[in-house]
C-alpha positions in Angstrom: 0.0 0.0 0.0 1.4 3.4 -1.0 1.4 6.1 1.6 0.6 9.8 1.2 0.7 12.8 3.6 -1.8 15.6 2.9 -1.3 19.0 4.4 -2.9 22.4 4.5 -4.9 24.5 7.0 -5.9 27.8 8.4 -9.1 28.1 6.4 -11.6 25.7 4.9 -10.3 26.6 1.5 -7.0 24.9 2.5 -8.8 21.7 3.6 -11.8 21.0 1.3 -9.7 20.2 -1.8 -7.7 17.7 0.2 -11.0 16.2 1.4 -12.2 16.0 -2.2 -9.1 13.9 -3.1 -9.5 11.4 -0.2 -12.2 9.0 -1.7 -10.2 8.7 -4.9 -6.9 8.1 -3.0 -8.6 5.4 -0.9 -10.0 3.8 -4.1 -6.3 3.7 -5.3 -5.3 1.9 -2.1 -3.4 4.8 -0.5 -2.7 4.9 3.2 -3.6 8.5 4.0 -2.2 10.7 6.8 -2.8 14.4 7.5 -0.6 17.1 9.0 -2.1 20.3 10.1 -2.1 22.8 13.0 -2.9 21.8 16.6 -6.3 23.4 16.7 -7.2 24.7 13.2 -10.4 24.1 11.4 -8.7 21.3 9.5 -8.3 19.1 12.6 -12.0 18.4 13.2 -12.8 18.2 9.5 -10.1 15.5 8.9 -10.7 13.6 12.2 -14.4 13.3 11.3 -13.3 11.3 8.3 -11.3 8.9 10.3 -8.0 9.9 8.8 -4.9 9.9 11.1 -4.2 13.5 12.0 -0.9 15.0 13.4 -0.7 18.6 14.7 2.5 20.6 14.4 3.6 24.1 15.5 2.8 26.8 13.0 3.1 30.5 12.5 2.2 33.0 9.8 3.3 36.4 8.4 0.8 39.2 8.9 0.6 42.1 6.5 0.3 44.5 9.4 2.4 45.3 12.5 2.0 42.6 15.1 4.4 41.4 17.8 3.5 37.9 16.6 5.5 38.6 13.5 8.6 38.4 15.7 7.7 35.2 17.6 6.0 33.2 14.8 9.2 32.5 12.9 10.3 30.4 15.9 7.0 28.5 15.8 7.7 27.8 12.1 11.2 26.5 13.0 9.7 24.2 15.6 7.1 23.1 13.1 9.9 22.2 10.7 11.4 20.0 13.4 8.0 18.4 14.1 7.5 17.8 10.4 11.0 16.2 9.9 10.2 13.8 12.8 6.8 12.9 11.2 8.5 12.3 7.8 10.9 9.8 9.5 8.0 8.1 11.3 5.4 8.0 8.4 7.8 7.5 5.5 5.3 8.7 2.9 5.9 8.1 -0.8 4.5 11.5 -1.7 3.2 14.7 0.0 0.3 16.8 -1.3 0.1 20.4 0.0 -2.9 22.7 -0.3 -1.2 25.6 1.2 -1.6 27.7 4.3 1.3 28.4 6.6 1.2 25.0 8.3 2.1 23.5 5.0 5.5 25.3 4.7 7.5 23.2 7.2 5.9 20.0 5.9 7.0 20.8 2.3 10.5 21.7 3.5 10.8 18.6 5.6 9.6 16.4 2.8 12.1 17.9 0.4 14.8 17.4 3.0 13.9 13.7 3.2 13.9 13.5 -0.7 10.1 12.8 -0.7 8.3 14.2 -3.8 5.9 17.1 -3.2 2.8 18.2 -5.1 1.6 21.7 -4.3 -1.8 23.1 -5.3 -2.2 26.8 -5.8 -5.9 27.9 -6.1 -5.6 31.6 -6.6 -4.6 33.6 -9.7 -1.4 34.6 -8.0 0.5 32.4 -5.5 0.1 33.1 -1.8 3.1 33.7 0.4 3.1 30.2 1.9 3.3 28.6 -1.6 5.9 31.1 -2.8 8.1 30.0 0.0 7.5 26.3 -0.7 7.7 26.5 -4.5 11.5 25.8 -4.8 11.0 22.5 -2.9 8.0 21.3 -4.9 8.3 18.6 -7.5 5.0 19.5 -9.3 2.7 22.5 -8.9 -1.0 22.3 -9.8 -3.1 25.5 -10.4 -6.5 26.7 -11.4 -5.9 29.5 -13.8 -3.8 29.5 -17.0 -2.6 33.0 -16.1 -0.9 31.5 -13.0 1.6 29.6 -15.0 3.5 32.8 -15.6 4.2 33.1 -11.9 5.3 29.4 -11.4 8.6 27.6 -12.2 8.7 26.5 -15.8 8.4 22.7 -16.2 6.9 22.2 -12.8 3.4 23.6 -13.3 0.2 22.2 -14.8 -3.4 23.6 -14.9 -5.6 21.1 -13.2 -8.4 23.1 -11.7 -9.6 22.5 -8.1 -10.8 19.1 -6.9 -14.5 19.3 -6.0 -16.1 17.3 -3.3 -18.5 14.9 -5.0 -21.1 15.1 -2.3 -21.8 18.7 -3.4 -23.5 17.3 -6.6 -25.8 15.0 -4.6 -28.0 17.6 -2.8 -31.8 17.4 -2.5 -33.7 20.6 -2.8 -36.7 19.3 -0.9 -34.5 18.4 2.0 -33.2 22.0 2.1 -36.8 23.3 2.1 -37.5 21.2 5.1 -34.3 22.0 6.9 -34.7 25.7 6.4 -38.4 25.7 7.4 -39.5 27.2 4.1 -43.2 26.6 3.2 -43.5 28.5 -0.1 -41.6 27.6 -3.2 -39.9 30.7 -4.5 -36.5 31.7 -6.0 -33.9 31.1 -3.4 -30.8 33.1 -2.6 -27.9 31.5 -0.7 -25.4 33.8 1.0 -22.0 32.5 2.0 -19.3 34.8 3.4 -16.4 32.4 3.5 -15.6 29.8 6.2 -15.5 32.5 8.9 -18.3 34.7 7.5 -18.2 38.3 6.5 -19.6 41.1 8.7 -19.8 43.4 5.7 -21.9 41.0 3.6 -24.0 40.1 6.6 -24.9 43.8 7.3 -25.7 44.4 3.6 -28.1 41.4 3.6 -29.8 42.5 6.7 -30.2 46.0 5.5 -32.3 44.8 2.5 -33.7 41.6 4.0 -37.4 42.7 4.2 -37.3 43.8 0.6 -35.7 40.5 -0.5 -38.3 38.4 1.4 -41.1 39.9 -0.6 -39.9 37.9 -3.6 -37.3 35.3 -2.5 -36.5 32.7 0.1 -33.1 33.6 1.7 -30.6 31.1 3.2 -27.8 33.0 5.1 -24.7 31.3 6.3 -23.4 34.0 8.6 -20.2 32.6 10.1 -19.4 31.4 13.6 -21.1 33.6 16.3 -22.3 36.0 13.6 -26.0 35.2 13.4 -28.5 38.0 14.5 -31.4 37.1 16.8 -33.3 40.2 15.6 -34.0 38.3 12.3 -34.7 34.9 13.7 -38.1 33.5 12.7 -38.8 35.7 9.7 -40.8 33.8 7.1 -38.7 32.7 4.2 -35.4 33.5 6.0 -33.0 30.9 7.5 -29.7 31.8 9.1 -26.9 29.6 10.3 -23.4 29.9 11.8 -22.1 27.1 9.6 -23.5 24.1 7.7 -21.8 21.0 6.7 -23.8 18.0 5.3 -26.8 20.2 4.6 -24.8 22.5 2.2 -25.2 20.2 -0.9 -29.0 20.4 -0.5 -28.9 24.1 -0.1 -26.9 24.4 -3.2 -29.4 22.3 -5.1 -32.2 24.5 -3.9 -30.7 27.9 -4.6 -31.1 30.0 -7.8 -28.3 32.4 -7.1 -25.4 32.5 -4.6 -23.8 35.6 -3.0 -20.2 34.7 -2.0 -16.7 35.9 -1.3 -14.3 35.0 -4.1 -12.0 32.5 -2.6 -10.7 30.3 -5.4 -12.0 27.0 -4.1 -15.5 28.4 -3.4 -15.8 29.9 -6.9 -14.5 26.7 -8.5 -17.3 24.8 -6.7 -19.9 27.3 -8.1 -18.5 26.8 -11.6 -18.7 23.0 -11.3 -22.3 23.3 -10.1 -23.2 25.8 -12.8 -24.7 28.2 -10.2 -25.2 31.8 -11.1 -23.5 33.9 -8.6 -22.6 37.4 -7.3 -19.0 37.6 -6.0 -17.9 40.2 -3.4 -14.1 39.8 -3.2 -12.2 40.8 -0.1 -10.7 44.3 -0.6 -7.0 44.8 -1.2 -6.9 46.5 2.3 -8.1 43.3 3.9 -6.1 40.8 1.9 -3.3 40.5 -0.7 -5.9 41.1 -3.5 -6.1 37.5 -4.7 -9.9 37.5 -4.5 -10.1 40.6 -6.6 -8.1 38.8 -9.4 -10.2 35.6 -9.0 -13.4 37.6 -9.3 -12.2 39.6 -12.3 -11.3 36.4 -14.2 -14.7 34.9 -13.5 -16.5 38.1 -14.5 -14.5 38.3 -17.7 -15.5 34.7 -18.6 -19.1 35.4 -18.0 -19.5 33.2 -15.0 -20.2 35.9 -12.3 -21.5 39.3 -11.5 -19.0 41.2 -9.3 -19.5 43.9 -6.6 -16.4 45.3 -5.1 -16.4 45.3 -1.3 -16.2 49.1 -1.2 -19.3 49.4 -3.4 -21.4 47.0 -1.4 -24.6 48.4 0.0 -28.3 47.6 0.0 -28.9 49.2 -3.4 -26.0 47.6 -5.3 -26.8 44.2 -3.7 -30.6 44.3 -4.5 -29.8 45.4 -8.1 -27.3 42.6 -8.6 -29.6 39.9 -7.2 -32.5 41.0 -9.4 -30.2 41.2 -12.5 -28.7 37.8 -12.0 -32.0 36.0 -11.2 -33.7 37.6 -14.2 -30.8 36.7 -16.5 -29.6 33.4 -15.2 -29.3 31.6 -18.6 -26.2 33.5 -20.0 -24.3 32.7 -16.8 -25.3 29.1 -16.8 -24.4 28.7 -20.5 -21.0 30.3 -20.0 -20.2 27.9 -17.2 -21.4 24.9 -19.2 -19.0 25.9 -21.9 -16.0 26.5 -19.5 -14.3 23.2 -20.5 -13.7 22.4 -16.8 -11.4 19.4 -16.4 -11.7 16.3 -14.2 -9.4 17.8 -11.6 -9.5 14.8 -9.2 -8.3 12.4 -11.9 -5.6 14.8 -13.1 -4.2 15.5 -9.7 -4.3 11.9 -8.4 -2.5 10.8 -11.6 0.3 13.3 -10.9 0.4 12.1 -7.3 0.5 8.5 -8.3 3.2 8.9 -10.9 5.5 10.6 -8.4 4.8 8.0 -5.7 5.6 5.2 -8.1 8.8 6.9 -9.2 9.8 7.4 -5.5 9.2 3.8 -4.7 11.2 2.7 -7.7 14.2 4.8 -6.6 14.0 3.4 -3.1 14.0 -0.2 -4.5 17.0 0.6 -6.7 19.0 2.3 -3.9 
């Protein structure tokens, strides 16, 4: 049985593509292990799947002044030592990294132990963690053809993002029951990223009464971000976070309002769901979501509202426009030529694992 270590964490976007690969890797008879942070979102998500999980020390670089920028490099150094020990213990044939700062010491440790590494970069431009890890990667997978220009020549291939297959198996009637909806109407789903978005939440609440005259509204607010003032409104359901129910909500909804994280928007593309993207501003991020959203808007997949322009009027106008003109968005997504990312990525992984095993047998 071949052995693989998956790594990535910090946000759901650094975990869900790994989760999407797990069933195929199990089908290919891989023994799977996961390395993440001690307490990050990835820990529970992976342990719930019964995959062996190992926490290591981790730090990050913040784009603002913080005393932690002085202490976190020491956490990364400790994490590297932790990762080297795990490489010696687990002896994987290949490592797959989805990014996030916890992945950096894992990639460096794997390279040190001469274990092949596959990195996946979701965004248009590589994040800092992947930039640090790129020299030690054997192969780099990415979503956008434009990203190839920023990646080492000969290492990179456009694969797209692996999509969780359960997202395609939702039942709209189940979502109606779960949300307590009694009237069949066009449905809007709002998702502000894995931790929610206060700005998007406030914009939704500011125009909620008007939206509820025409639509059912499902609002995933983020942990501890729901508002009791709006609980019980007919046609409105709000949640901190949903897991297994998400696929049915996606099946029910007619339009999705979302941040523009690469994994999230690739899921919308795969599901052919008309959407309104509100990317994080350049002030609140490195600007990757702005580039992601611009690419999707140019391709005809999405309507985009910049975060600074978000208010009740721009949001209501965009929702009406997309719902009334769904077909051009759906047709553009149908013609996207999206690849079978899971097969492409697992083939790359398997080729490198087999090559590594062959080298060991010849040594």
